[in-house]
DSSP file (Angstrom, degrees, kcal/mol; ACC not computed):
  #  RESIDUE AA STRUCTURE BP1 BP2  ACC     N-H-->O    O-->H-N    N-H-->O    O-->H-N    TCO  KAPPA ALPHA  PHI   PSI    X-CA   Y-CA   Z-CA
    1    1 A M              0   0    0      0, 0.0     2,-0.2     0, 0.0     0, 0.0   0.000 360.0 360.0 360.0 130.7   18.1   70.9   30.4
    2    2 A K        -     0   0    0      1,-0.1     2,-0.1     0, 0.0     0, 0.0  -0.514 360.0-120.3 -79.9 135.8   18.0   68.0   32.8
    3    3 A K        -     0   0    0     -2,-0.2     2,-0.3     1,-0.1    -1,-0.1  -0.449  31.2-116.8 -68.0 142.5   21.1   66.1   33.8
    4    4 A L        -     0   0    0     -2,-0.1     2,-0.1     1,-0.1    -1,-0.1  -0.641  27.1-126.5 -84.2 140.2   21.0   62.4   33.0
    5    5 A S     >  -     0   0    0     -2,-0.3     4,-2.4     1,-0.1     5,-0.2  -0.325  27.7-104.7 -73.5 164.1   21.2   59.9   35.9
    6    6 A I  H  > S+     0   0    0      1,-0.2     4,-2.5     2,-0.2     5,-0.1   0.828 122.4  55.1 -63.8 -34.4   23.6   57.3   36.1
    7    7 A R  H  > S+     0   0    0      2,-0.2     4,-2.6     1,-0.2    -1,-0.2   0.918 108.6  48.9 -60.7 -42.9   20.8   54.8   35.1
    8    8 A E  H  > S+     0   0    0      2,-0.2     4,-2.2     1,-0.2    -2,-0.2   0.877 110.8  49.4 -68.9 -38.6   20.0   56.8   32.1
    9    9 A W  H  X S+     0   0    0     -4,-2.4     4,-2.5     2,-0.2    -1,-0.2   0.905 110.7  51.9 -65.1 -40.0   23.7   56.9   31.1
   10   10 A A  H  X S+     0   0    0     -4,-2.5     4,-2.5     2,-0.2    -2,-0.2   0.919 108.8  48.7 -60.1 -46.1   23.9   53.2   31.6
   11   11 A A  H  X S+     0   0    0     -4,-2.6     4,-1.7     1,-0.2    -1,-0.2   0.921 112.7  49.3 -57.2 -45.4   20.9   52.5   29.3
   12   12 A A  H  X S+     0   0    0     -4,-2.2     4,-2.2     1,-0.2     3,-0.2   0.924 110.6  49.0 -64.4 -38.8   22.4   54.7   26.6
   13   13 A A  H  X S+     0   0    0     -4,-2.5     4,-3.2     1,-0.2     5,-0.3   0.895 111.0  50.8 -67.7 -39.4   25.7   53.0   26.9
   14   14 A E  H  X S+     0   0    0     -4,-2.5     4,-1.5     2,-0.2    -1,-0.2   0.822 110.8  50.2 -69.4 -25.7   23.9   49.5   26.7
   15   15 A I  H  X S+     0   0    0     -4,-1.7     4,-2.8    -3,-0.2    -2,-0.2   0.914 112.9  44.8 -68.2 -50.6   22.1   50.7   23.6
   16   16 A V  H  X S+     0   0    0     -4,-2.2     4,-2.3     2,-0.2    -2,-0.2   0.903 113.0  50.0 -57.2 -49.4   25.2   51.9   22.0
   17   17 A G  H  X S+     0   0    0     -4,-3.2     4,-2.2     2,-0.2    -1,-0.2   0.845 110.7  52.4 -66.1 -34.1   27.1   48.7   22.9
   18   18 A T  H  X S+     0   0    0     -4,-1.5     4,-2.3    -5,-0.3     5,-0.2   0.946 108.9  46.3 -63.7 -49.9   24.3   46.6   21.5
   19   19 A A  H  X S+     0   0    0     -4,-2.8     4,-2.4     1,-0.2     5,-0.3   0.964 111.9  55.1 -64.2 -41.6   24.3   48.4   18.2
   20   20 A G  H  X S+     0   0    0     -4,-2.3     4,-1.9     1,-0.2    -2,-0.2   0.889 108.6  46.3 -50.4 -46.7   28.1   47.9   18.2
   21   21 A V  H  X S+     0   0    0     -4,-2.2     4,-2.6     2,-0.2    -1,-0.2   0.845 112.9  50.8 -68.2 -34.5   27.8   44.2   18.7
   22   22 A I  H  X S+     0   0    0     -4,-2.3     4,-2.1     2,-0.2    -2,-0.2   0.896 110.5  48.4 -70.2 -38.8   25.2   43.9   15.9
   23   23 A I  H  X S+     0   0    0     -4,-2.4     4,-2.1     2,-0.2    -2,-0.2   0.882 112.0  49.0 -67.2 -37.8   27.3   45.9   13.5
   24   24 A S  H  X S+     0   0    0     -4,-1.9     4,-2.6    -5,-0.3     5,-0.2   0.955 110.9  50.4 -68.0 -45.4   30.4   43.6   14.3
   25   25 A L  H  X S+     0   0    0     -4,-2.6     4,-2.5     1,-0.2    -2,-0.2   0.924 110.4  51.4 -61.7 -40.2   28.2   40.5   13.8
   26   26 A L  H  X S+     0   0    0     -4,-2.1     4,-2.1     2,-0.2    -1,-0.2   0.905 109.8  47.8 -56.8 -44.7   27.1   41.9   10.5
   27   27 A F  H  X S+     0   0    0     -4,-2.1     4,-2.3     1,-0.2    -2,-0.2   0.871 112.0  50.4 -72.0 -34.7   30.6   42.5    9.4
   28   28 A V  H  X S+     0   0    0     -4,-2.6     4,-2.3     2,-0.2    -2,-0.2   0.900 109.5  50.3 -65.5 -42.8   31.7   39.0   10.5
   29   29 A A  H  X S+     0   0    0     -4,-2.5     4,-1.9    -5,-0.2    -2,-0.2   0.873 110.6  48.9 -62.2 -40.3   28.9   37.4    8.6
   30   30 A I  H  X S+     0   0    0     -4,-2.1     4,-2.5     2,-0.2     5,-0.2   0.912 113.0  49.8 -60.9 -44.3   29.8   39.4    5.4
   31   31 A S  H  X S+     0   0    0     -4,-2.3     4,-2.2     1,-0.2    -2,-0.2   0.882 110.0  48.9 -67.7 -36.8   33.4   38.3    5.8
   32   32 A I  H  X S+     0   0    0     -4,-2.3     4,-2.2     2,-0.2    -1,-0.2   0.869 111.1  50.2 -72.8 -32.2   32.6   34.7    6.3
   33   33 A S  H  X S+     0   0    0     -4,-1.9     4,-1.8     2,-0.2    -2,-0.2   0.917 111.2  48.3 -67.6 -38.0   30.4   34.8    3.2
   34   34 A R  H  X S+     0   0    0     -4,-2.5     4,-2.5     2,-0.2    -2,-0.2   0.891 109.9  52.2 -61.2 -41.2   33.1   36.3    1.1
   35   35 A N  H  X S+     0   0    0     -4,-2.2     4,-2.1     1,-0.2    -2,-0.2   0.925 108.5  51.7 -67.6 -38.5   35.6   33.8    2.3
   36   36 A T  H  X S+     0   0    0     -4,-2.2     4,-2.2     2,-0.2    -1,-0.2   0.874 107.6  51.9 -62.7 -36.8   33.3   31.0    1.4
   37   37 A L  H  X S+     0   0    0     -4,-1.8     4,-2.2     1,-0.2    -1,-0.2   0.915 111.2  48.4 -62.8 -44.1   32.9   32.3   -2.1
   38   38 A V  H  X S+     0   0    0     -4,-2.5     4,-1.8     2,-0.2    -2,-0.2   0.812 111.2  47.4 -67.4 -29.0   36.6   32.5   -2.4
   39   39 A L  H  X S+     0   0    0     -4,-2.1     4,-2.3     2,-0.2    -2,-0.2   0.861 112.7  51.9 -72.4 -36.3   37.2   29.0   -1.2
   40   40 A Q  H  X S+     0   0    0     -4,-2.2     4,-2.3     1,-0.2    -2,-0.2   0.915 110.3  49.0 -63.2 -42.9   34.5   27.8   -3.5
   41   41 A S  H  X S+     0   0    0     -4,-2.2     4,-2.6     2,-0.2    -1,-0.2   0.888 107.1  52.8 -63.7 -40.8   36.1   29.5   -6.2
   42   42 A A  H  X S+     0   0    0     -4,-1.8     4,-2.1     2,-0.2     5,-0.2   0.959 110.4  48.7 -53.7 -52.6   39.5   28.1   -5.4
   43   43 A N  H  X S+     0   0    0     -4,-2.3     4,-1.4     1,-0.2    -2,-0.2   0.880 110.7  51.3 -61.9 -37.9   38.1   24.6   -5.5
   44   44 A S  H  X S+     0   0    0     -4,-2.3     4,-1.5     1,-0.2     3,-0.3   0.940 109.8  49.9 -59.4 -49.5   36.4   25.3   -8.8
   45   45 A T  H  X S+     0   0    0     -4,-2.6     4,-2.3     1,-0.2    -2,-0.2   0.847 106.4  56.1 -67.5 -36.1   39.7   26.6  -10.3
   46   46 A L  H  X S+     0   0    0     -4,-2.1     4,-2.0     1,-0.2    -1,-0.2   0.865 106.4  51.3 -52.6 -43.3   41.5   23.4   -9.1
   47   47 A M  H  X S+     0   0    0     -4,-1.4     4,-1.8    -3,-0.3    -1,-0.2   0.889 109.8  47.0 -66.6 -43.6   39.1   21.4  -11.0
   48   48 A Y  H  X S+     0   0    0     -4,-1.5     4,-2.9     2,-0.2    -2,-0.2   0.814 109.1  55.5 -68.2 -33.5   39.6   23.4  -14.2
   49   49 A E  H  X S+     0   0    0     -4,-2.3     4,-2.1     2,-0.2    -2,-0.2   0.871 105.6  52.6 -68.5 -31.0   43.4   23.2  -13.7
   50   50 A L  H  X S+     0   0    0     -4,-2.0     4,-1.6     2,-0.2    -2,-0.2   0.952 111.4  47.8 -56.8 -52.8   43.0   19.3  -13.6
   51   51 A D  H >X S+     0   0    0     -4,-1.8     4,-2.1     1,-0.2     3,-0.8   0.957 111.3  49.6 -56.4 -51.9   41.1   19.6  -16.8
   52   52 A V  H 3X S+     0   0    0     -4,-2.9     4,-2.1     1,-0.3    -1,-0.2   0.860 108.4  52.3 -53.7 -40.6   43.8   21.8  -18.3
   53   53 A S  H 3X S+     0   0    0     -4,-2.1     4,-1.3     1,-0.2    -1,-0.3   0.742 106.6  52.2 -76.0 -20.7   46.5   19.5  -17.3
   54   54 A A  H <X S+     0   0    0     -4,-1.6     4,-1.4    -3,-0.8    -1,-0.2   0.832 111.6  49.0 -77.8 -34.8   44.8   16.5  -19.0
   55   55 A I  H  X S+     0   0    0     -4,-2.1     4,-1.7     2,-0.2    -2,-0.2   0.827 106.5  56.3 -71.8 -27.2   44.6   18.8  -22.1
   56   56 A A  H  X S+     0   0    0     -4,-2.1     4,-2.4     1,-0.2    -1,-0.2   0.915 102.6  55.1 -68.9 -39.0   48.2   19.5  -21.8
   57   57 A F  H  X S+     0   0    0     -4,-1.3     4,-1.8     1,-0.2    -1,-0.2   0.912 108.6  48.1 -51.5 -43.9   49.0   15.8  -21.8
   58   58 A Q  H  < S+     0   0    0     -4,-1.4     7,-0.3     1,-0.2    -1,-0.2   0.818 108.9  53.4 -80.1 -25.6   47.2   15.5  -25.0
   59   59 A I  H  < S+     0   0    0     -4,-1.7    -2,-0.2     1,-0.2    -1,-0.2   0.860 109.5  50.7 -68.6 -37.0   49.1   18.7  -26.4
   60   60 A E  H  < S+     0   0    0     -4,-2.4     2,-0.8     1,-0.2    -2,-0.2   0.900 107.1  53.6 -67.1 -40.8   52.5   17.1  -25.5
   61   61 A D     X  -     0   0    0     -4,-1.8     4,-2.3    -5,-0.2     3,-0.3  -0.763  62.6-173.1-100.1  87.5   51.9   13.7  -27.2
   62   62 A G  H  > S+     0   0    0     -2,-0.8     4,-2.5     1,-0.2    -1,-0.2   0.855  86.3  51.8 -51.6 -38.8   50.9   14.2  -30.8
   63   63 A E  H  > S+     0   0    0      1,-0.2     4,-2.6     2,-0.2    -1,-0.2   0.948 111.1  46.7 -58.8 -50.5   50.1   10.5  -31.2
   64   64 A F  H  > S+     0   0    0     -3,-0.3     4,-2.9     1,-0.2    -1,-0.2   0.855 108.2  56.5 -63.7 -35.2   47.9   10.5  -28.3
   65   65 A A  H  X S+     0   0    0     -4,-2.3     4,-2.2    -7,-0.3    -1,-0.2   0.918 107.1  49.0 -56.8 -47.9   46.2   13.6  -29.5
   66   66 A I  H  X S+     0   0    0     -4,-2.5     4,-2.4    -5,-0.2    11,-0.3   0.962 114.6  45.6 -65.5 -51.3   45.3   12.0  -32.8
   67   67 A F  H  X S+     0   0    0     -4,-2.6     4,-2.7     1,-0.2    -1,-0.2   0.890 113.7  47.6 -56.9 -38.4   43.9    8.9  -31.0
   68   68 A S  H  X S+     0   0    0     -4,-2.9     4,-2.4     1,-0.2     5,-0.3   0.836 110.3  51.5 -74.8 -28.4   42.0   10.9  -28.4
   69   69 A A  H  X>S+     0   0    0     -4,-2.2     4,-2.2    -5,-0.2     6,-1.7   0.879 113.8  45.1 -71.2 -39.7   40.5   13.2  -31.0
   70   70 A K  H  X5S+     0   0    0     -4,-2.4     4,-1.8     4,-0.3    -2,-0.2   0.970 118.8  44.2 -61.8 -52.3   39.3   10.1  -33.1
   71   71 A R  H  <5S+     0   0    0     -4,-2.7    -2,-0.2     1,-0.2    -3,-0.2   0.831 122.5  32.9 -62.3 -38.7   38.1    8.4  -30.0
   72   72 A S  H  <5S+     0   0    0     -4,-2.4    -1,-0.2    -5,-0.2    -3,-0.2   0.868 138.0  13.4 -87.6 -40.2   36.4   11.3  -28.3
   73   73 A F  H  <5S-     0   0    0     -4,-2.2    -3,-0.2    -5,-0.3    -2,-0.2   0.485  93.7-112.6-125.3   0.7   35.1   13.2  -31.4
   74   74 A G     << +     0   0    0     -4,-1.8     2,-0.3    -5,-0.6    -4,-0.3   0.658  63.0 152.8  80.8  16.7   35.4   11.1  -34.5
   75   75 A F        -     0   0    0     -6,-1.7     2,-0.8    -9,-0.1    -1,-0.3  -0.608  38.0-153.5 -79.7 137.8   38.0   13.4  -35.8
   76   76 A E        +     0   0    0     -2,-0.3     2,-0.3    -7,-0.1    -1,-0.1  -0.609  23.8 178.1-110.3  70.1   40.7   11.7  -38.4
   77   77 A F        -     0   0    0     -2,-0.8    -7,-0.1   -11,-0.3    -8,-0.0  -0.578  13.3-179.1 -70.3 134.7   43.6   14.0  -37.7
   78   78 A Q        +     0   0    0     -2,-0.3    -1,-0.2     1,-0.1     3,-0.1   0.652  68.3  63.3-102.4 -24.0   46.7   13.0  -39.8
   79   79 A D  S  > S-     0   0    0      1,-0.2     4,-1.7   -13,-0.0     3,-0.4  -0.847  72.5-150.3-104.4 132.1   49.0   15.6  -38.6
   80   80 A P  H  > S+     0   0    0      0, 0.0     4,-2.7     0, 0.0    -1,-0.2   0.830  96.5  59.6 -62.8 -34.2   49.9   15.5  -34.8
   81   81 A N  H  > S+     0   0    0      1,-0.2     4,-2.6     2,-0.2     5,-0.1   0.873 105.5  47.9 -66.8 -37.6   50.4   19.3  -34.7
   82   82 A E  H  > S+     0   0    0     -3,-0.4     4,-1.8     2,-0.2    -1,-0.2   0.886 112.0  48.3 -71.1 -34.5   46.8   19.8  -35.9
   83   83 A A  H  X S+     0   0    0     -4,-1.7     4,-1.8     2,-0.2    -2,-0.2   0.939 113.9  49.0 -64.5 -50.6   45.4   17.4  -33.3
   84   84 A K  H  X S+     0   0    0     -4,-2.7     4,-1.9     1,-0.2    -2,-0.2   0.894 110.0  51.2 -57.2 -43.3   47.6   19.2  -30.6
   85   85 A F  H  X S+     0   0    0     -4,-2.6     4,-2.5     2,-0.2    -1,-0.2   0.819 104.4  56.8 -61.5 -36.4   46.3   22.5  -31.8
   86   86 A F  H  X S+     0   0    0     -4,-1.8     4,-1.1     1,-0.2    -1,-0.2   0.916 110.3  43.8 -59.5 -45.9   42.8   21.3  -31.5
   87   87 A Y  H  X S+     0   0    0     -4,-1.8     4,-1.4     2,-0.2    -2,-0.2   0.852 108.0  60.7 -75.4 -31.3   43.3   20.4  -27.8
   88   88 A Y  H >X S+     0   0    0     -4,-1.9     4,-1.9     1,-0.2     3,-1.6   0.984 106.5  45.6 -53.5 -57.7   45.1   23.7  -27.2
   89   89 A L  H 3X S+     0   0    0     -4,-2.5     4,-2.2     1,-0.3    -1,-0.2   0.804 105.3  59.4 -60.0 -22.9   42.0   25.6  -28.3
   90   90 A Q  H 3X S+     0   0    0     -4,-1.1     4,-1.1     2,-0.2    -1,-0.3   0.798 105.7  50.4 -74.1 -20.7   39.9   23.4  -26.1
   91   91 A G  H <X S+     0   0    0     -3,-1.6     4,-1.8    -4,-1.4    -2,-0.2   0.777 107.9  54.1 -77.2 -28.8   42.1   24.6  -23.1
   92   92 A E  H  X S+     0   0    0     -4,-1.9     4,-2.5     2,-0.2    -2,-0.2   0.875 105.1  51.7 -68.8 -36.2   41.4   28.1  -24.3
   93   93 A L  H  X S+     0   0    0     -4,-2.2     4,-1.9    -5,-0.2    -2,-0.2   0.858 108.3  51.8 -60.2 -36.5   37.8   27.4  -24.2
   94   94 A T  H  X S+     0   0    0     -4,-1.1     4,-2.4     2,-0.2    -2,-0.2   0.860 107.6  52.6 -69.7 -40.4   38.1   26.1  -20.6
   95   95 A H  H  X S+     0   0    0     -4,-1.8     4,-2.3     2,-0.2    -2,-0.2   0.930 109.2  49.8 -66.0 -42.2   40.0   29.3  -19.6
   96   96 A W  H  X S+     0   0    0     -4,-2.5     4,-2.3     1,-0.2    -2,-0.2   0.909 110.0  50.0 -62.9 -36.1   37.1   31.4  -21.1
   97   97 A E  H  X S+     0   0    0     -4,-1.9     4,-2.0     1,-0.2    -1,-0.2   0.947 108.5  53.0 -70.4 -40.2   34.5   29.4  -19.2
   98   98 A L  H  X S+     0   0    0     -4,-2.4     4,-3.1     2,-0.2    -2,-0.2   0.889 108.6  50.8 -52.0 -42.9   36.5   29.9  -16.0
   99   99 A L  H  X S+     0   0    0     -4,-2.3     4,-2.8     1,-0.2     5,-0.2   0.963 108.7  51.9 -58.0 -51.2   36.5   33.7  -16.7
  100  100 A I  H  X S+     0   0    0     -4,-2.3     4,-2.5     1,-0.2    -1,-0.2   0.890 110.4  45.3 -53.1 -47.3   32.9   33.6  -17.1
  101  101 A F  H  X S+     0   0    0     -4,-2.0     4,-1.7     2,-0.2    -1,-0.2   0.935 114.0  51.6 -69.6 -41.9   32.2   31.8  -13.8
  102  102 A R  H  <>S+     0   0    0     -4,-3.1     5,-2.8     1,-0.2     6,-0.6   0.888 109.4  49.8 -60.7 -36.0   34.7   34.1  -11.9
  103  103 A Y  H ><5S+     0   0    0     -4,-2.8     3,-2.0     1,-0.2     5,-0.3   0.932 109.9  49.3 -67.3 -47.1   33.0   37.2  -13.3
  104  104 A G  H 3<5S+     0   0    0     -4,-2.5    -1,-0.2     1,-0.3    -2,-0.2   0.767 107.4  55.3 -70.2 -22.3   29.6   35.9  -12.3
  105  105 A D  T 3<5S-     0   0    0     -4,-1.7    -1,-0.3    -5,-0.1    -2,-0.2   0.454 116.8-117.0 -75.4  -7.9   31.0   35.2   -8.7
  106  106 A G  T < 5S+     0   0    0     -3,-2.0    -3,-0.2    -5,-0.2    -2,-0.1   0.705  85.9 117.2  77.4  16.6   32.1   38.9   -8.6
  107  107 A L      < +     0   0    0     -5,-2.8     2,-0.4    -6,-0.2    -4,-0.2   0.482  67.7  53.4 -99.8  -4.4   35.7   38.0   -8.4
  108  108 A I  S    S-     0   0    0     -6,-0.6    -1,-0.2    -5,-0.3    -2,-0.2  -0.981  87.1-125.0-131.6 119.4   36.7   39.7  -11.8
  109  109 A D     >  -     0   0    0     -2,-0.4     4,-2.0     1,-0.1     5,-0.1  -0.131  27.8-108.6 -61.2 165.1   35.8   43.4  -12.5
  110  110 A Q  H  > S+     0   0    0      1,-0.2     4,-2.9     2,-0.2     5,-0.3   0.895 115.5  54.1 -68.7 -41.8   33.8   44.2  -15.6
  111  111 A S  H  > S+     0   0    0      1,-0.2     4,-2.0     2,-0.2    -1,-0.2   0.884 110.3  45.7 -71.9 -33.1   36.6   45.8  -17.5
  112  112 A Q  H  > S+     0   0    0      2,-0.2     4,-2.1     1,-0.2     5,-0.2   0.828 112.6  53.4 -65.0 -35.6   38.9   42.8  -17.1
  113  113 A Y  H  X S+     0   0    0     -4,-2.0     4,-2.4     2,-0.2    -2,-0.2   0.934 109.7  46.1 -63.8 -43.8   36.0   40.5  -18.0
  114  114 A V  H  X S+     0   0    0     -4,-2.9     4,-2.3     1,-0.2     5,-0.2   0.918 114.4  48.6 -73.5 -39.6   35.3   42.4  -21.3
  115  115 A D  H  X S+     0   0    0     -4,-2.0     4,-2.0    -5,-0.3    -1,-0.2   0.901 115.0  42.3 -64.6 -40.1   38.9   42.5  -22.3
  116  116 A W  H  X S+     0   0    0     -4,-2.1     4,-2.5     2,-0.2    -1,-0.2   0.866 113.9  52.5 -73.2 -36.7   39.6   38.9  -21.7
  117  117 A S  H  X S+     0   0    0     -4,-2.4     4,-2.8    -5,-0.2     5,-0.2   0.928 109.4  49.5 -64.9 -45.2   36.3   37.9  -23.3
  118  118 A Q  H  X S+     0   0    0     -4,-2.3     4,-2.9     2,-0.2     5,-0.2   0.936 110.8  51.3 -58.9 -48.4   37.2   40.0  -26.4
  119  119 A Y  H  X S+     0   0    0     -4,-2.0     4,-2.4     1,-0.2    -2,-0.2   0.968 114.4  41.4 -55.3 -58.7   40.6   38.3  -26.5
  120  120 A Y  H  X S+     0   0    0     -4,-2.5     4,-2.5     1,-0.2     5,-0.3   0.846 112.9  55.4 -63.2 -35.0   39.1   34.7  -26.2
  121  121 A A  H  X S+     0   0    0     -4,-2.8     4,-2.0    -5,-0.2    -1,-0.2   0.934 111.0  44.3 -61.1 -46.1   36.3   35.6  -28.7
  122  122 A N  H  X S+     0   0    0     -4,-2.9     4,-1.0    -5,-0.2    -2,-0.2   0.908 117.4  45.4 -72.3 -35.3   39.0   36.8  -31.4
  123  123 A E  H  X S+     0   0    0     -4,-2.4     4,-2.6    -5,-0.2     5,-0.4   0.931 115.1  43.9 -69.7 -47.1   41.2   33.7  -30.8
  124  124 A I  H  X S+     0   0    0     -4,-2.5     4,-3.4     1,-0.2    -2,-0.2   0.987 116.0  46.6 -64.2 -61.2   38.5   31.1  -30.8
  125  125 A S  H  < S+     0   0    0     -4,-2.0    -1,-0.2    -5,-0.3    -2,-0.2   0.675 118.5  43.8 -63.4 -17.3   36.7   32.5  -33.9
  126  126 A R  H  < S+     0   0    0     -4,-1.0    -1,-0.2    -5,-0.2    -2,-0.2   0.894 125.2  29.6 -87.5 -40.7   39.9   32.9  -35.8
  127  127 A D  H  < S+     0   0    0     -4,-2.6     2,-0.5    -5,-0.1    -2,-0.2   0.727 105.0  68.6 -90.6 -29.6   41.5   29.7  -34.9
  128  128 A M  S  < S-     0   0    0     -4,-3.4     2,-0.2    -5,-0.4   -42,-0.0  -0.778  72.9-133.6-103.6 134.8   38.8   27.1  -34.3
  129  129 A N    >>  -     0   0    0     -2,-0.5     4,-2.1     1,-0.1     3,-0.7  -0.570  21.7-116.4 -84.0 153.0   36.8   25.9  -37.2
  130  130 A V  H 3> S+     0   0    0      1,-0.2     4,-2.9    -2,-0.2     5,-0.2   0.846 115.9  59.1 -58.2 -36.3   32.9   25.6  -36.8
  131  131 A E  H 3> S+     0   0    0      2,-0.2     4,-1.3     1,-0.2    -1,-0.2   0.940 108.2  45.0 -60.3 -46.0   33.1   21.8  -37.3
  132  132 A W  H <> S+     0   0    0     -3,-0.7     4,-1.5     2,-0.2     3,-0.3   0.905 114.3  51.2 -62.4 -49.5   35.5   21.5  -34.1
  133  133 A W  H >X S+     0   0    0     -4,-2.1     4,-1.7     1,-0.2     3,-1.3   0.955 106.5  51.0 -58.1 -52.7   33.3   23.8  -32.2
  134  134 A N  H 3< S+     0   0    0     -4,-2.9     4,-0.3     1,-0.3    -1,-0.2   0.757 109.5  52.6 -58.7 -31.1   30.1   21.9  -32.9
  135  135 A A  H 3< S+     0   0    0     -4,-1.3    -1,-0.3    -3,-0.3    -2,-0.2   0.744 119.5  31.1 -80.2 -23.7   31.7   18.7  -31.7
  136  136 A V  H X< S+     0   0    0     -4,-1.5     3,-1.8    -3,-1.3    -2,-0.2   0.469  89.5  93.2-110.3   2.1   32.9   20.0  -28.4
  137  137 A K  G >< S+     0   0    0     -4,-1.7     3,-1.7     1,-0.3     8,-0.1   0.744  76.9  68.7 -62.9 -25.2   30.3   22.6  -27.5
  138  138 A V  G 3  S+     0   0    0     -4,-0.3    -1,-0.3     1,-0.3    -2,-0.1   0.658  90.6  62.4 -73.0 -11.3   28.3   20.0  -25.6
  139  139 A E  G <  S+     0   0    0     -3,-1.8    -1,-0.3     2,-0.1     2,-0.2   0.491  98.4  69.8 -85.9  -5.4   31.0   19.8  -23.0
  140  140 A Y  S <  S-     0   0    0     -3,-1.7   -46,-0.0    -4,-0.1   -47,-0.0  -0.665  86.8 -91.1-119.1 167.6   30.6   23.4  -22.0
  141  141 A T     >  -     0   0    0     -2,-0.2     4,-2.8     1,-0.1     3,-0.3  -0.193  37.4-109.9 -74.7 164.3   28.1   25.6  -20.2
  142  142 A Q  H  > S+     0   0    0      1,-0.2     4,-2.8     2,-0.2     5,-0.2   0.883 116.5  55.5 -66.2 -35.9   25.3   27.4  -21.9
  143  143 A E  H  > S+     0   0    0      2,-0.2     4,-1.9     1,-0.2    -1,-0.2   0.870 108.8  46.1 -63.2 -35.5   27.0   30.8  -21.2
  144  144 A L  H  > S+     0   0    0     -3,-0.3     4,-3.0     2,-0.2     5,-0.3   0.947 112.6  51.9 -72.6 -47.8   30.2   29.8  -22.9
  145  145 A V  H  X S+     0   0    0     -4,-2.8     4,-3.3     1,-0.2     5,-0.3   0.956 110.6  47.8 -48.3 -51.9   28.3   28.3  -25.9
  146  146 A E  H  X S+     0   0    0     -4,-2.8     4,-2.6     1,-0.2    -1,-0.2   0.912 113.5  47.8 -57.7 -46.6   26.3   31.5  -26.3
  147  147 A A  H  X S+     0   0    0     -4,-1.9     4,-1.4    -5,-0.2    -1,-0.2   0.889 114.4  45.2 -55.5 -44.3   29.5   33.6  -26.1
  148  148 A V  H  X S+     0   0    0     -4,-3.0     4,-2.6     2,-0.2     5,-0.3   0.912 112.6  51.0 -71.3 -46.5   31.4   31.4  -28.6
  149  149 A D  H  X S+     0   0    0     -4,-3.3     4,-1.9    -5,-0.3    -2,-0.2   0.902 109.4  50.4 -56.2 -44.1   28.4   31.3  -31.0
  150  150 A A  H  X S+     0   0    0     -4,-2.6     4,-2.1    -5,-0.3    -1,-0.2   0.845 107.7  55.0 -63.5 -32.6   28.1   35.1  -30.8
  151  151 A A  H  X S+     0   0    0     -4,-1.4     4,-0.9     2,-0.2    -2,-0.2   0.958 112.6  42.5 -63.5 -52.4   32.0   35.3  -31.6
  152  152 A F  H  < S+     0   0    0     -4,-2.6    -1,-0.2     1,-0.2    -2,-0.2   0.832 112.1  53.2 -70.5 -29.9   31.5   33.2  -34.8
  153  153 A A  H  < S+     0   0    0     -4,-1.9    -1,-0.2    -5,-0.3    -2,-0.2   0.909 110.8  48.4 -70.4 -34.5   28.3   35.1  -35.8
  154  154 A A  H  <        0   0    0     -4,-2.1    -1,-0.2     1,-0.2    -2,-0.2   0.688 360.0 360.0 -77.1 -17.3   30.3   38.5  -35.5
  155  155 A K     <        0   0    0     -4,-0.9    -1,-0.2    -3,-0.2    -2,-0.1   0.466 360.0 360.0 -69.1 360.0   33.1   37.0  -37.6
């Protein structure tokens, strides 16, 4: 077997070094891509939190909840608690929609997604009447509409 010359060793080292740089760059690209997804998710979550805080305001003030439900959906609630409950359920729908998005982004594992989806399906199909759902469904994504419709159909 022939001994390698210094030039041959240098060429081999250059190849190994180049491969190391390429692998490092791929790792950096994957890390940047993942960080970008996490930042986009955080921004999206912030928007959902703002929506939920608006719903929370409607839940806190029964008279405003009655006014808002009439103005937005044509509902004539007499009982402030019923109007507040209507908005509470809208908050739950918003949480479920966020869950669907985070699962689609790969930020929630399948078992958590299935468990939480089942929880929301049970809660919404038990507590929200179909008239309320039909009035608000236009505000939600197709994925959530399909999930809620399936929950009502399974009831």
